[in-house]
TORNU-434657 format. One line per field, with one value per residue (C-alpha): residue in three letters; x, z, y; residue number from 1. Coordinates in Angstrom, 1 decimal. Layout:
<recs>
residu	c(ALA  ...)
east	c(X  ...)
up	c(Z  ...)
north	c(Y  ...)
num	c(NUM  ...)
</recs>
This chain:
<recs>
residu	c(UNK  UNK  UNK  UNK  UNK  UNK  UNK  UNK  UNK  UNK  UNK  UNK  UNK  UNK  UNK  UNK  UNK  UNK  UNK  UNK  UNK  UNK  UNK  UNK  UNK  UNK  UNK  UNK  UNK  UNK  UNK  UNK  UNK  UNK  UNK  UNK  UNK  UNK  UNK  UNK  UNK  UNK  UNK  UNK  UNK  UNK  UNK  UNK  UNK  UNK  UNK  UNK  UNK  UNK  UNK  UNK  UNK  UNK  UNK  UNK  UNK  UNK  UNK  UNK  UNK  UNK  UNK  UNK  UNK  UNK  UNK  UNK  UNK  UNK  UNK  UNK  UNK  UNK  UNK  UNK  UNK  UNK  UNK  UNK  UNK  UNK  UNK  UNK  UNK  UNK  UNK  UNK  UNK  UNK  UNK  UNK  UNK  UNK  UNK  UNK  UNK  UNK  UNK  UNK  UNK  UNK  UNK  UNK  UNK  UNK  UNK  UNK  UNK  UNK  UNK  UNK  UNK  UNK  UNK  UNK  UNK  UNK  UNK  UNK  UNK  UNK  UNK  UNK  UNK  UNK  UNK  UNK  UNK  UNK  UNK  UNK  UNK  UNK  UNK  UNK  UNK  UNK  UNK  UNK  UNK  UNK  UNK  UNK  UNK  UNK  UNK  UNK  UNK  UNK  UNK  UNK  UNK  UNK  UNK  UNK  UNK  UNK  UNK  UNK  UNK  UNK  UNK  UNK  UNK  UNK  UNK  UNK  UNK  UNK  UNK  UNK  UNK  UNK  UNK  UNK  UNK  UNK  UNK  UNK  UNK  UNK  UNK  UNK  UNK  UNK  UNK  UNK  UNK  UNK  UNK  UNK  UNK  UNK  UNK  UNK  UNK  UNK  UNK  UNK  UNK  UNK  UNK  UNK  UNK  UNK  UNK  UNK  UNK  UNK  UNK  UNK  UNK  UNK  UNK  UNK  UNK  UNK  UNK  UNK  UNK  UNK  UNK  UNK  UNK  UNK  UNK  UNK  UNK  UNK  UNK  UNK  UNK  UNK  UNK  UNK  UNK  UNK  UNK  UNK  UNK  UNK  UNK  UNK  UNK  UNK  UNK  UNK  UNK  UNK  UNK  UNK  UNK  UNK  UNK  UNK  UNK  UNK  UNK  UNK  UNK  UNK  UNK  UNK  UNK  UNK  UNK  UNK  UNK  UNK  UNK  UNK  UNK  UNK  UNK  UNK  UNK  UNK  UNK  UNK  UNK  UNK  UNK  UNK  UNK  UNK  UNK  UNK  UNK  UNK  UNK  UNK  UNK  UNK  UNK  UNK  UNK  UNK  UNK  UNK  UNK  UNK  UNK  UNK  UNK  UNK  UNK  UNK  UNK  UNK  UNK  UNK  UNK  UNK  UNK  UNK  UNK  UNK  UNK  UNK  UNK  UNK  UNK  UNK  UNK  UNK  UNK  UNK  UNK  UNK  UNK  UNK  UNK  UNK  UNK  UNK  UNK  UNK  UNK  UNK  UNK  UNK  UNK  UNK  UNK  UNK  UNK  UNK  UNK  UNK  UNK  UNK  UNK  UNK  UNK  UNK  UNK  UNK  UNK  UNK  UNK  UNK  UNK  UNK  UNK  UNK  UNK  UNK  UNK  UNK  UNK  UNK  UNK  UNK  UNK  UNK  UNK  UNK  UNK  UNK  UNK  UNK  UNK  UNK  UNK  UNK  UNK  UNK  UNK  UNK  UNK  UNK  UNK  UNK  UNK  UNK  UNK  UNK  UNK  UNK  UNK  UNK  UNK  UNK  UNK  UNK  UNK  UNK  UNK  UNK  UNK  UNK  UNK  UNK  UNK  UNK  UNK  UNK  UNK  UNK  UNK  UNK  UNK  UNK  UNK  UNK  UNK  UNK  UNK  UNK  UNK  UNK  UNK  UNK  UNK  UNK  UNK  UNK  UNK  UNK  UNK  UNK  UNK  UNK  UNK  UNK  UNK  UNK  UNK  UNK  UNK  UNK  UNK  UNK  UNK  UNK  UNK  UNK  UNK  UNK  UNK  UNK  UNK  UNK  UNK  UNK  UNK  UNK  UNK  UNK  UNK  UNK  UNK  UNK  UNK  UNK  UNK  UNK  UNK  UNK  UNK  UNK  UNK  UNK  UNK  UNK  UNK  UNK  UNK  UNK  UNK  UNK  UNK  UNK  UNK  UNK  UNK  UNK  UNK  UNK  UNK  UNK  UNK  UNK  UNK  UNK  UNK  UNK  UNK  UNK  UNK  UNK  UNK  UNK  UNK  UNK  UNK  UNK  UNK  UNK  UNK  UNK  UNK  UNK  UNK  UNK  UNK  UNK  UNK  UNK  UNK  UNK  UNK  UNK  UNK  UNK  UNK  UNK  UNK  UNK  UNK  UNK  UNK  UNK  UNK  UNK  UNK  UNK  UNK  UNK  UNK  UNK  UNK  UNK  UNK  UNK  UNK  UNK  UNK  UNK  UNK  UNK  UNK  UNK  UNK  UNK  UNK  UNK  UNK  UNK  UNK  UNK  UNK  UNK  UNK  UNK  UNK  UNK  UNK  UNK  UNK  UNK  UNK  UNK  UNK  UNK  UNK  UNK  UNK  UNK  UNK  UNK  UNK  UNK  UNK  UNK  UNK  UNK  UNK  UNK  UNK  UNK  UNK  UNK  UNK  UNK  UNK  UNK  UNK  UNK  UNK  UNK  UNK  UNK  UNK  UNK  UNK  UNK  UNK  UNK  UNK  UNK  UNK  UNK  UNK  UNK  UNK  UNK  UNK  UNK  UNK)
east	c(5.8  4.4  1.1  0.4  0.7  -1.8  -4.5  -4.0  -4.6  -7.7  -9.6  -9.3  -6.9  -7.3  -4.0  -4.0  -4.1  -1.4  1.2  2.9  0.0  -1.3  1.7  2.1  -1.8  -0.8  2.2  5.3  7.0  8.0  12.1  12.1  12.4  9.0  10.7  12.5  9.8  9.4  12.1  11.4  7.4  6.7  3.2  2.1  3.2  1.4  -1.7  -1.8  -1.3  -4.0  -6.3  -6.0  -6.4  -9.9  -10.8  -10.7  -7.5  -5.7  -2.2  0.0  2.8  5.9  6.6  9.8  9.0  12.7  14.3  17.3  20.9  20.5  17.3  18.2  21.5  20.2  18.7  21.5  20.2  22.7  24.0  20.2  19.3  18.9  17.4  14.5  13.9  13.6  11.5  9.3  8.5  8.4  5.3  3.7  3.3  2.5  -1.0  -1.5  -0.7  -4.1  -6.2  -9.3  -8.7  -5.2  -3.3  -0.3  2.7  4.3  7.9  7.7  10.7  10.7  13.1  16.4  16.2  19.2  17.4  18.0  17.7  20.2  23.2  26.3  26.4  28.6  25.3  23.0  25.1  25.1  21.4  20.8  22.9  21.2  18.1  19.1  20.1  17.0  15.6  17.6  16.6  13.1  13.3  15.2  12.6  10.3  7.7  5.1  5.9  8.0  6.3  8.1  6.4  6.2  9.2  8.9  11.6  11.2  14.5  15.2  11.9  13.3  17.0  15.2  12.8  15.9  18.3  15.6  14.7  18.4  18.8  15.2  14.8  11.8  10.5  8.9  6.7  7.3  4.9  6.2  4.1  5.4  4.0  2.1  1.6  -2.2  -1.4  -1.2  2.7  5.6  7.8  10.1  7.2  6.0  2.6  0.9  0.8  4.7  5.5  3.4  5.5  8.9  8.3  6.9  10.0  12.0  10.6  7.8  4.9  2.6  2.5  0.5  0.7  0.2  0.6  0.6  -2.8  -6.2  -8.7  -10.3  -7.2  -5.4  -8.4  -7.5  -3.8  -4.8  -6.9  -4.1  -1.9  -4.1  -2.9  0.4  -1.0  0.1  -2.3  -2.7  -2.6  -3.4  -3.0  -4.2  -4.0  -7.4  -7.8  -5.3  -3.8  -5.3  -4.1  -6.6  -6.0  -2.0  -3.0  -2.8  -6.0  -7.0  -10.7  -11.7  -13.8  -14.1  -17.3  -16.0  -13.0  -15.9  -17.4  -13.5  -12.7  -15.9  -15.3  -11.5  -12.0  -14.9  -12.4  -10.0  -7.4  -6.9  -5.6  -6.6  -6.0  -4.9  -1.9  -1.3  -4.3  -6.1  -7.4  -8.4  -12.0  -11.2  -10.1  -13.5  -15.3  -13.4  -13.8  -17.6  -16.2  -13.6  -15.8  -18.4  -16.5  -14.6  -14.8  -11.8  -9.9  -9.7  -6.2  -7.1  -8.0  -4.9  -2.8  -4.6  -3.4  -6.0  -7.0  -4.5  -5.0  -6.4  -4.8  -6.1  -8.1  -11.6  -13.6  -16.4  -19.9  -21.3  -24.0  -27.5  -28.7  -30.2  -33.6  -33.9  -33.1  -36.6  -39.4  -37.7  -34.6  -36.9  -38.8  -35.2  -34.3  -37.3  -37.0  -40.2  -40.6  -40.4  -42.0  -40.8  -42.9  -41.5  -43.8  -42.8  -42.1  -44.5  -43.3  -44.8  -46.0  -49.0  -48.5  -51.9  -51.7  -48.8  -50.2  -53.3  -51.4  -49.2  -52.3  -53.8  -50.4  -50.8  -54.4  -53.4  -50.6  -47.4  -46.3  -42.8  -42.6  -39.5  -38.8  -36.4  -33.6  -34.5  -34.4  -33.4  -31.7  -35.0  -36.0  -38.9  -40.2  -37.7  -38.0  -36.6  -39.7  -42.1  -40.8  -41.4  -45.1  -45.7  -44.7  -46.5  -50.0  -49.9  -49.2  -46.4  -42.5  -40.3  -37.1  -35.2  -32.9  -30.0  -28.0  -24.3  -25.2  -26.8  -24.4  -21.1  -19.9  -21.0  -23.9  -24.6  -23.4  -26.1  -28.8  -28.1  -28.2  -31.4  -32.8  -32.5  -33.5  -37.0  -37.3  -36.3  -34.2  -33.7  -31.8  -30.9  -27.5  -26.8  -24.5  -26.9  -27.8  -25.6  -27.6  -27.1  -29.7  -32.7  -34.4  -31.5  -28.4  -26.6  -26.7  -23.5  -22.8  -21.1  -19.9  -17.8  -18.1  -19.8  -22.0  -19.1  -17.8  -21.5  -22.0  -18.7  -19.7  -23.4  -21.8  -19.6  -22.3  -23.9  -20.6  -21.1  -18.2  -18.2  -16.3  -13.2  -13.2  -14.7  -16.9  -20.5  -23.1  -25.2  -25.3  -27.6  -29.1  -29.7  -30.5  -28.5  -29.5  -27.2  -28.2  -27.3  -27.4  -27.7  -27.5  -24.8  -22.6  -19.3  -20.8  -17.4  -17.1  -20.7  -19.4  -16.5  -18.3  -21.0  -18.0  -16.8  -20.2  -20.5  -17.1  -18.2  -21.2  -24.1  -26.7  -29.4  -29.0  -32.0  -31.8  -32.7  -35.2  -34.1  -36.3  -33.7  -34.5  -30.6  -29.1  -31.3  -30.1  -26.4  -26.6  -27.8  -25.2  -22.8  -23.7  -24.4  -21.3  -22.0  -24.4  -26.9  -30.6  -31.6  -34.9  -35.4  -36.5  -39.7  -40.8  -44.2  -44.3  -46.7  -46.6  -44.6  -43.3  -42.5  -40.4  -38.4  -37.6  -36.3  -34.3  -32.7  -32.1  -31.7  -28.4  -28.3  -31.9  -31.9  -35.2  -35.1  -36.7  -39.5  -40.7  -40.9  -42.7  -45.2  -45.8  -46.3  -49.0  -50.6  -51.7  -52.4  -54.1  -55.5  -54.6  -50.8  -51.1  -51.8  -49.6  -46.8  -48.1  -47.9  -44.6  -43.5  -45.4  -43.6  -40.1  -41.1  -42.1  -39.3  -36.6  -39.1  -37.6  -34.1  -35.0  -36.0  -38.2  -39.4  -38.5  -41.4  -41.3  -45.0  -44.8  -46.9  -47.4  -49.9  -50.0  -52.9  -50.0  -48.0  -50.5  -51.6  -47.7  -47.2  -51.1  -50.3  -46.5  -47.2  -47.8  -50.3  -49.4  -46.2  -45.9  -42.8  -40.8  -37.0  -35.8  -32.7  -31.1  -29.3  -31.9  -31.0  -29.3  -26.4  -26.2)
up	c(-6.0  -7.0  -8.8  -6.0  -3.6  -5.5  -5.7  -1.9  -1.4  -3.7  -2.3  -0.4  -1.8  -0.9  -0.2  -1.4  1.8  3.0  1.1  3.2  4.8  1.2  0.2  3.2  2.8  -0.6  0.2  0.8  4.0  6.4  6.8  3.0  1.6  0.3  -1.7  -3.8  -5.0  -7.5  -9.5  -8.7  -9.1  -10.5  -11.6  -8.0  -6.6  -9.9  -9.3  -5.8  -7.3  -9.7  -7.2  -5.4  -8.4  -9.2  -5.7  -6.3  -4.7  -5.6  -4.7  -5.0  -2.8  -4.2  -2.7  -1.6  2.1  3.2  0.0  1.7  1.4  5.3  5.7  2.3  3.3  6.2  3.2  1.1  -1.2  -0.8  -4.1  -5.6  -4.4  -7.6  -9.4  -6.5  -6.2  -10.1  -10.5  -7.6  -9.6  -13.0  -11.6  -9.6  -12.5  -14.6  -12.7  -12.3  -15.8  -17.1  -14.3  -15.9  -13.7  -12.5  -9.8  -8.4  -7.4  -3.9  -3.4  -0.2  2.2  5.5  8.6  8.2  10.4  13.2  16.8  16.3  20.0  20.6  18.2  17.9  15.9  13.4  12.7  12.7  9.7  7.9  8.3  7.0  4.2  3.1  3.0  1.2  -1.3  -1.8  -2.2  -4.8  -6.6  -6.4  -7.1  -10.3  -11.2  -11.2  -8.3  -7.8  -4.2  -1.5  1.5  4.7  6.4  9.7  11.5  15.2  16.1  15.5  15.9  12.6  10.9  11.1  10.1  7.1  6.1  6.4  4.2  1.5  1.3  0.8  -1.9  -4.0  -3.1  -3.4  -6.6  -4.7  -2.2  0.9  3.2  6.8  8.8  12.2  14.4  17.6  20.7  21.8  24.8  21.8  22.2  20.4  21.1  22.4  24.2  21.9  21.8  18.5  18.2  18.8  16.9  13.6  14.6  14.3  11.3  9.6  10.8  9.2  5.9  5.3  3.1  4.2  7.8  10.0  11.2  10.2  11.6  15.5  16.0  14.9  12.7  16.3  18.2  15.1  14.3  17.5  16.7  13.6  14.6  16.7  14.0  12.1  14.0  12.6  9.0  6.8  5.2  7.2  6.3  8.3  7.1  10.5  10.8  10.0  14.2  16.9  16.3  18.3  18.5  17.7  17.6  16.7  13.7  14.0  12.8  12.5  13.3  12.3  8.9  5.6  6.6  9.6  7.8  5.6  9.0  9.6  6.6  6.5  10.1  9.7  6.4  8.1  10.8  8.1  7.5  3.8  2.9  4.5  3.6  5.4  6.6  8.0  7.8  5.3  2.0  -1.5  0.4  2.7  0.6  -1.6  1.5  2.0  -1.3  -0.8  2.0  0.0  -3.2  -0.7  0.8  -1.8  -5.9  -7.2  -9.5  -13.2  -14.6  -16.5  -12.5  -11.2  -13.6  -14.8  -18.5  -21.3  -21.6  -23.4  -26.9  -26.8  -29.8  -28.2  -25.0  -25.5  -25.5  -22.6  -23.8  -21.5  -19.3  -20.1  -17.9  -14.8  -15.2  -18.6  -17.4  -15.4  -13.9  -10.9  -11.9  -13.0  -9.9  -8.2  -10.6  -9.6  -5.9  -5.6  -2.7  -4.0  -2.3  -3.2  -1.6  -1.5  -2.6  -2.4  -5.8  -4.9  -4.2  -6.7  -10.1  -9.8  -9.6  -9.3  -5.6  -6.5  -9.7  -7.7  -4.5  -7.3  -8.5  -5.2  -4.1  -8.1  -7.1  -3.6  -5.0  -4.9  -8.5  -7.7  -6.2  -5.7  -5.9  -3.9  -5.4  -3.1  -0.3  3.1  0.2  -0.9  -3.9  -6.0  -9.0  -10.8  -9.9  -13.1  -14.7  -12.3  -12.5  -16.7  -15.8  -13.4  -15.9  -18.4  -16.7  -14.2  -13.6  -11.5  -12.2  -10.9  -8.8  -9.6  -6.2  -8.1  -5.8  -6.4  -4.8  -7.2  -10.4  -11.6  -13.1  -16.7  -15.5  -13.8  -17.0  -18.9  -16.4  -16.6  -20.1  -20.5  -17.7  -19.6  -22.8  -21.2  -20.3  -16.5  -15.6  -11.8  -10.2  -6.2  -6.3  -3.0  -1.9  -0.9  1.9  2.3  1.5  4.7  6.0  3.8  3.0  1.1  2.8  0.8  -2.5  -3.5  -3.1  -6.1  -4.7  -7.5  -7.4  -4.4  -4.6  -4.9  -8.4  -9.3  -8.9  -11.0  -14.0  -14.0  -14.4  -17.0  -18.9  -18.4  -20.3  -23.0  -21.8  -20.6  -17.5  -19.4  -20.9  -24.2  -26.2  -26.5  -29.2  -27.6  -23.7  -20.7  -18.7  -15.6  -12.4  -9.5  -5.7  -3.4  0.5  3.7  7.5  9.7  12.7  11.7  14.5  13.1  11.6  10.3  8.1  6.5  6.2  4.6  2.3  1.1  0.2  -2.0  -3.4  -4.1  -6.2  -7.9  -9.4  -6.6  -7.0  -4.9  -1.4  0.3  4.1  6.3  8.7  11.6  14.8  16.7  15.4  17.1  14.7  12.0  12.5  12.8  9.7  7.5  9.4  8.3  4.4  3.4  2.1  -0.3  -2.1  -2.8  -2.4  0.0  0.7  4.2  5.7  7.2  8.0  10.3  12.9  13.0  16.8  20.2  18.9  15.5  16.9  19.5  16.5  14.5  17.4  18.3  15.0  12.2  12.2  11.5  13.2  16.4  18.3  21.2  24.2  24.4  20.6  22.0  25.1  23.1  20.7  23.8  25.3  22.2  22.0  19.0  15.7  14.3  17.4  17.3  13.5  13.9  16.5  14.0  11.4  14.0  14.9  11.4  10.2  13.2  12.1  8.5  10.2  11.7  8.6  5.9  5.6  5.3  2.9  -0.9  -0.1  1.7  1.3  2.6  3.7  4.7  6.3  4.4  1.5  3.7  1.5  3.2  5.8  3.8  2.3  5.3  6.2  3.5  3.7  4.0  3.0  -0.8  -2.2  -4.9  -8.6  -9.7  -6.6  -5.2  -2.3  -2.6  1.2  2.5  2.1  -1.9  -3.6  -7.1  -8.5  -10.6  -13.8)
north	c(-19.5  -22.6  -23.6  -25.8  -23.1  -20.9  -23.8  -24.9  -20.9  -20.9  -24.3  -27.1  -29.7  -33.3  -35.9  -39.5  -42.0  -45.1  -46.1  -48.7  -50.5  -51.3  -52.3  -54.6  -55.6  -56.6  -59.3  -56.6  -57.5  -54.7  -56.1  -54.8  -51.5  -50.3  -47.5  -50.1  -51.4  -48.3  -50.6  -54.1  -53.9  -50.4  -51.7  -52.3  -49.2  -47.4  -49.5  -47.9  -44.2  -44.7  -46.2  -42.7  -40.6  -42.7  -42.3  -38.0  -37.3  -33.9  -34.7  -38.1  -38.5  -40.1  -43.7  -42.2  -42.0  -43.8  -43.2  -41.5  -42.8  -43.5  -45.3  -47.2  -48.6  -50.2  -52.8  -52.7  -50.0  -47.0  -47.0  -46.6  -43.7  -41.5  -44.4  -45.3  -41.2  -40.7  -43.6  -42.6  -39.2  -40.8  -43.5  -40.8  -38.5  -41.2  -42.1  -38.0  -37.6  -39.8  -38.1  -36.6  -33.3  -31.8  -33.8  -32.6  -34.8  -34.2  -35.5  -38.0  -36.9  -38.6  -38.5  -39.6  -42.4  -41.3  -40.6  -36.8  -36.1  -38.4  -37.8  -35.9  -33.1  -34.8  -37.8  -34.8  -33.4  -36.4  -36.7  -33.1  -34.0  -37.3  -35.4  -32.5  -35.0  -36.6  -33.2  -32.2  -35.6  -35.1  -31.3  -31.9  -34.6  -32.0  -32.6  -29.9  -29.7  -30.9  -32.9  -33.5  -36.2  -38.2  -36.4  -37.2  -34.5  -30.8  -30.2  -32.6  -31.2  -27.5  -28.4  -30.4  -27.6  -25.1  -27.4  -28.0  -24.3  -23.6  -26.3  -25.3  -21.7  -19.7  -21.1  -24.6  -25.1  -26.9  -28.8  -29.6  -32.0  -33.2  -36.5  -35.2  -37.8  -38.3  -35.4  -33.0  -32.7  -33.2  -35.9  -33.1  -31.6  -28.8  -27.4  -27.3  -23.3  -23.1  -26.2  -24.2  -20.9  -22.8  -24.3  -20.8  -19.4  -22.1  -21.3  -24.2  -22.8  -25.0  -26.8  -29.5  -33.0  -36.5  -39.8  -41.1  -40.2  -40.5  -38.0  -36.3  -35.8  -34.4  -31.7  -30.4  -30.0  -28.7  -25.5  -24.7  -24.1  -22.2  -19.0  -19.3  -17.4  -20.5  -23.1  -25.9  -29.7  -32.8  -36.6  -38.7  -42.7  -44.6  -43.9  -45.3  -48.4  -51.6  -55.1  -57.6  -61.3  -60.3  -58.0  -54.3  -52.6  -48.9  -48.6  -45.2  -46.2  -44.1  -43.0  -41.0  -39.5  -37.9  -36.3  -35.3  -34.1  -31.4  -30.5  -29.7  -27.7  -25.6  -25.0  -23.7  -26.5  -26.2  -29.8  -33.3  -36.9  -40.0  -41.8  -45.3  -47.5  -45.0  -46.4  -44.9  -45.4  -43.3  -41.0  -41.6  -40.2  -37.1  -36.1  -35.1  -33.0  -31.1  -30.4  -29.3  -26.5  -25.6  -25.7  -27.2  -24.7  -25.3  -25.1  -22.0  -20.4  -21.7  -20.6  -17.3  -18.8  -19.8  -23.4  -25.7  -25.7  -22.2  -19.7  -16.6  -15.5  -15.3  -12.2  -12.0  -10.2  -7.6  -9.4  -8.3  -5.8  -6.9  -4.9  -6.8  -10.3  -10.6  -9.2  -9.8  -7.8  -5.0  -5.0  -4.4  -1.7  0.4  -0.6  -2.2  -4.4  -8.0  -11.0  -14.5  -17.5  -21.0  -23.9  -27.4  -29.8  -33.0  -36.2  -38.3  -37.2  -34.7  -31.1  -29.7  -28.5  -26.8  -24.9  -24.0  -22.8  -20.6  -19.4  -18.0  -16.4  -14.7  -13.5  -11.9  -9.9  -12.4  -13.0  -14.7  -18.5  -20.7  -24.0  -25.8  -28.3  -31.5  -29.9  -31.9  -34.1  -35.6  -37.0  -34.7  -33.9  -32.3  -28.4  -27.3  -28.6  -27.6  -24.2  -24.4  -25.6  -23.1  -19.9  -22.0  -22.3  -19.4  -15.7  -16.1  -15.7  -18.2  -18.7  -22.1  -23.2  -24.9  -27.1  -28.9  -32.0  -34.2  -33.6  -33.4  -30.4  -31.3  -31.7  -28.4  -26.7  -28.7  -28.0  -24.1  -24.2  -26.2  -23.9  -20.9  -22.7  -23.3  -19.6  -19.6  -16.5  -16.0  -18.7  -18.9  -20.8  -23.1  -25.9  -28.2  -30.9  -33.6  -37.0  -38.3  -36.1  -37.5  -40.7  -42.0  -41.3  -44.0  -41.9  -40.6  -36.8  -35.1  -31.5  -30.9  -27.3  -25.4  -22.3  -19.9  -22.1  -22.7  -19.2  -18.3  -20.8  -19.4  -15.9  -16.7  -18.2  -14.7  -13.4  -15.9  -18.0  -21.6  -23.1  -23.5  -20.0  -20.9  -18.6  -19.9  -19.4  -16.7  -16.1  -16.6  -13.9  -15.1  -12.9  -14.5  -15.1  -16.9  -17.7  -16.5  -17.5  -14.4  -16.8  -18.6  -20.0  -19.0  -15.6  -14.4  -16.9  -16.7  -12.9  -13.9  -16.3  -14.1  -12.0  -14.3  -14.8  -11.7  -11.7  -14.5  -13.5  -12.9  -10.2  -10.8  -12.2  -14.8  -15.0  -18.1  -17.5  -15.2  -14.7  -12.0  -8.8  -7.9  -10.5  -9.1  -5.8  -7.0  -8.6  -5.9  -3.3  -6.0  -6.3  -2.8  -2.1  -4.9  -2.9  -6.3  -6.1  -8.8  -10.7  -11.2  -14.8  -15.4  -19.0  -18.5  -21.1  -23.8  -24.5  -24.5  -27.9  -26.5  -23.7  -26.1  -28.7  -25.6  -23.9  -27.4  -29.1  -26.8  -25.1  -21.6  -21.1  -19.5  -18.5  -16.8  -18.0  -15.3  -16.1  -19.9  -18.8  -17.0  -20.3  -21.8  -20.1  -19.7  -23.7  -25.8  -25.2  -22.1  -19.8  -21.2  -20.7  -17.1  -16.2  -17.5  -15.5  -12.7  -13.0  -12.9  -10.0  -7.7  -9.3  -7.9  -5.0  -3.9  -4.3  -3.3  0.1  -1.5  -4.7  -4.9  -7.7  -10.6  -14.3  -16.5  -20.3  -21.2  -24.6  -27.3  -24.6  -22.9  -19.7  -18.3  -17.7  -16.1  -13.5  -12.8  -11.7  -9.6  -8.0  -4.2  -4.3  -4.6  -1.3  -0.6  -1.4  0.8  2.7  1.0  2.2  2.1  1.0  2.3  -0.8  -0.7  -2.4  -2.3  -5.3  -4.4  -3.6)
num	c(1  2  3  4  5  6  7  8  9  10  11  12  13  14  15  16  17  18  19  20  21  22  23  24  25  26  27  28  29  30  31  32  33  34  35  36  37  38  39  40  41  42  43  44  45  46  47  48  49  50  51  52  53  54  55  56  57  58  59  60  61  62  63  64  65  66  67  68  69  70  71  72  73  74  75  76  77  78  79  80  81  82  83  84  85  86  87  88  89  90  91  92  93  94  95  96  97  98  99  100  101  102  103  104  105  106  107  108  109  110  111  112  113  114  115  116  117  118  119  120  121  122  123  124  125  126  127  128  129  130  131  132  133  134  135  136  137  138  139  140  141  142  143  144  145  146  147  148  149  150  151  152  153  154  155  156  157  158  159  160  161  162  163  164  165  166  167  168  169  170  171  172  173  174  175  176  177  178  179  180  181  182  183  184  185  186  187  188  189  190  191  192  193  194  195  196  197  198  199  200  201  202  203  204  205  206  207  208  209  210  211  212  213  214  215  216  217  218  219  220  221  222  223  224  225  226  227  228  229  230  231  232  233  234  235  236  237  238  239  240  241  242  243  244  245  246  247  248  249  250  251  252  253  254  255  256  257  258  259  260  261  262  263  264  265  266  267  268  269  270  271  272  273  274  275  276  277  278  279  280  281  282  283  284  285  286  287  288  289  290  291  292  293  294  295  296  297  298  299  300  301  302  303  304  305  306  307  308  309  310  311  312  313  314  315  316  317  318  319  320  321  322  323  324  325  326  327  328  329  330  331  332  333  334  335  336  337  338  339  340  341  342  343  344  345  346  347  348  349  350  351  352  353  354  355  356  357  358  359  360  361  362  363  364  365  366  367  368  369  370  371  372  373  374  375  376  377  378  379  380  381  382  383  384  385  386  387  388  389  390  391  392  393  394  395  396  397  398  399  400  401  402  403  404  405  406  407  408  409  410  411  412  413  414  415  416  417  418  419  420  421  422  423  424  425  426  427  428  429  430  431  432  433  434  435  436  437  438  439  440  441  442  443  444  445  446  447  448  449  450  451  452  453  454  455  456  457  458  459  460  461  462  463  464  465  466  467  468  469  470  471  472  473  474  475  476  477  478  479  480  481  482  483  484  485  486  487  488  489  490  491  492  493  494  495  496  497  498  499  500  501  502  503  504  505  506  507  508  509  510  511  512  513  514  515  516  517  518  519  520  521  522  523  524  525  526  527  528  529  530  531  532  533  534  535  536  537  538  539  540  541  542  543  544  545  546  547  548  549  550  551  552  553  554  555  556  557  558  559  560  561  562  563  564  565  566  567  568  569  570  571  572  573  574  575  576  577  578  579  580  581  582  583  584  585  586  587  588  589  590  591  592  593  594  595  596  597  598  599  600  601  602  603  604  605  606  607  608  609  610  611  612  613  614  615  616  617  618  619  620  621  622  623  624  625  626  627  628  629  630  631  632  633  634  635)
</recs>
């Protein structure tokens, strides 16, 4: 099967957007063949392709949507079928070849142009023959996949898929996309689930829908198609078309497409893009969602081979045993109860308060401090610099958060190498909150990789390999932690991602705060087989208002009504904070024997609250107790 299909299964991919509506805006007329522009205006077609590549798309569609013999005959170009299709592939391939990352070329095939449901058998056979001829030309020009798109009649699309499969065999993948109406059904009245089954049975490798309707409507259709067991692709119009002052406009703006793409990918859709009315700006907004949900595979990850130009496969070095990487690694290996307290990086230039808080924690027996990386998308003193100061001027060890939001691929690798050079050995790797949650919603999210991809990069550095698979001088010795949400709304997806994180290199789990003991027990039961030590998250509630805010506004936080009622009865100020500490101590007491330690997040850096929570839980020095939940980090 094709490398394209391997890539779809490895990580979500981003289609380009509309071609026809852009050509119309740039002077083309609907009365002429846009496909023929491959010959008469090749520079215009290639320019549009390059704009989509610059916007970050992974797959370029050839400008051959209507380049079958029957459609071209309407414009007097039936004798140019071969030239137009080959030129379409050549122009897309030229733009893809110059991209700074792998870009696939999909051979676009639209419907034949005959009214399928109203035509006799001879006309249908003629249509299928015309489509098969076009498929043969595109496949012969070595496209990476075939895209049968914007078919209105399910019967024609089924016939086209079968014909294409017979022509190209199993070696080339086929994407089949049908047009649905606003009622969520095809023109012949078939629902999304049945459409998906029939396209799968016809021989499609990727199924989906495009055109016709906008993002919201198409998302519901796509989620229904997932049940067929094949990757699903969606390319909506830029909203439903509206006629305003004689002009046909699409009103779903690019920002809306970015939000939609994230929801679609989180629901399990594997490919997203745009159709009529979308532009490179729509693609650019969807790029952040694609990068946030899944790492883009490097060429060597897709093909399983060595990078281009490599003479031999690099030899990875054995990682440094985890017990020798850091004091935290040694403590986990001995089975001692580990406690990490999160402190805030200052919003200004003065770190003195954080340094003082770290000293008080160390004096109270907590010798590990973690510093978040721009939490809630805020701009603060660089946490790597703060961790360096803390380790140099206090007795604490640090745990550096690294998020994927703000640095591109190269910057992330440099950041990891720099952190290691400054002596940081403990990392917790997270994807990071999108900028729109913070004070600078206009900031550009990067997300070249997600947390799984960055864990893979860090694990390779621990083996002396860079992300391209080349050996580096020396090797890093990071202890790699990852986050988890025991109360995640999509709990099954959270477990699947956690399993992927372990496979990518995670050696320690740090949970978000959980107040429902049943959810904690469920999580510990379901992750026992992972064999990874767990630090249970504890956030002492500061007030009833604080509890209500966390319950209603923070994803993954579920605070039972009983706990919120206790905070309401506690009143305000010191009494409320004391009740919050009591609740956290109770939660820790219930799972103490099953976890490797605690991850405390005291509001406003109130280190006294953190010390009160663990009072009595920290064993005397050298007398660690091994919990029943495996606490040994892998060697």
